[in-house]
C-alpha positions as CSV (number, residue, x, y, z in Angstrom):
1,C,95.2,82.5,71.9
2,A,95.9,86.1,72.6
3,L,93.2,88.1,73.9
4,P,92.8,91.4,71.6
5,I,93.8,88.1,68.3
6,C,91.1,85.8,70.2
7,L,88.2,89.3,70.1
8,R,89.2,90.2,66.7
9,R,88.5,86.7,65.8
10,M,85.2,86.6,67.0
11,L,83.6,90.0,65.9
12,A,85.4,88.5,62.5
13,H,83.0,85.1,62.9
14,R,86.3,83.0,62.9
15,L,85.7,81.0,65.7
16,A,85.3,76.9,66.3
17,S,82.2,76.8,65.0
18,P,78.8,79.6,64.3
19,A,77.7,77.4,67.3
20,A,80.3,78.4,69.2
21,H,80.5,82.1,68.2
22,A,76.4,82.5,68.7
23,K,76.9,81.0,72.5
24,T,80.4,83.6,73.0
25,E,78.2,87.0,71.9
26,A,75.3,85.7,73.8
27,I,76.2,85.7,76.9
28,I,78.6,89.5,77.2
29,P,77.1,91.9,78.2
30,Q,76.3,95.4,76.2
31,F,76.2,98.7,77.6
32,V,75.6,102.0,76.3
33,G,79.1,104.0,75.9
34,T,79.2,107.7,75.7
35,G,79.1,109.7,71.6
36,G,76.2,106.6,70.7
37,W,80.0,103.6,71.2
38,R,78.0,100.0,72.0
39,V,79.9,99.0,74.3
40,H,80.9,95.1,75.1
41,G,82.5,93.1,77.5
42,K,83.2,91.4,80.4
43,T,84.5,92.8,83.9
44,G,87.4,90.8,86.6
45,S,88.7,92.3,89.9
46,G,91.3,90.5,91.7
47,A,94.4,91.3,94.6
48,L,97.6,90.5,94.2
49,P,99.5,88.9,97.1
50,D,100.2,92.6,98.2
51,G,97.0,93.3,99.1
52,R,96.7,95.6,96.6
53,L,93.3,95.3,94.4
54,L,93.1,95.9,90.5
55,G,90.3,95.2,87.9
56,W,89.8,95.2,84.6
57,F,87.1,95.9,81.0
58,V,87.7,93.6,78.1
59,G,85.2,93.2,75.4
60,W,84.8,95.5,72.1
61,A,83.0,98.6,70.9
62,D,81.3,99.5,67.4
63,R,79.4,102.6,66.6
64,R,78.1,103.0,62.7
65,G,80.4,101.2,61.5
66,R,83.6,101.2,63.4
67,G,84.9,99.2,65.8
68,V,87.5,98.9,68.7
69,V,88.6,96.3,70.5
70,F,90.1,97.3,73.9
71,A,91.7,96.4,77.6
72,R,91.2,98.4,80.8
73,F,93.4,97.9,83.3
74,G,94.0,99.1,86.8
75,A,95.4,98.8,90.0
76,G,96.5,99.8,93.5
77,A,95.6,103.3,94.5
78,G,91.7,104.2,94.3
79,M,90.6,101.3,93.4
80,S,87.9,99.2,94.7
81,D,87.2,95.8,95.5
82,A,84.8,96.3,92.6
83,G,87.7,97.0,90.5
84,G,85.7,95.5,87.7
85,K,82.7,97.7,87.8
86,Q,85.4,101.1,88.2
87,M,86.8,100.2,85.0
88,R,84.1,99.6,82.8
89,E,82.4,103.2,84.0
90,A,85.9,104.7,83.1
91,M,85.7,103.0,80.0
92,L,82.1,103.4,79.0
93,A,82.4,107.6,80.5
94,E,85.8,108.4,78.4
95,I,84.9,104.8,75.2
96,G,83.8,108.7,72.5
97,A,86.8,110.2,73.9
98,L,88.9,107.2,73.3
99,A,87.8,106.0,70.0
100,G,87.6,109.8,68.5
101,V,83.2,110.7,68.0
């Protein structure tokens, strides 16, 4: 399924089974973002055929009963081979402003 739809299903506890939900949630790392947001997500990185590096951080954040689903992607200039980590650090630093603290 499409990424936002899959994440929303998971957050609504509508995966194939309660066991599938528990296993999925247990393996996704959790971080602290600005403004008191708890951020859950997975990073990834790679390279395009032309050699440009890319990275992403996909997940959800919650704070005081409010939740947001996100996907952050970066490519090209300024991206390192740890692009996913770069995207995660940027999201953690900006989540408060992006989600409206």
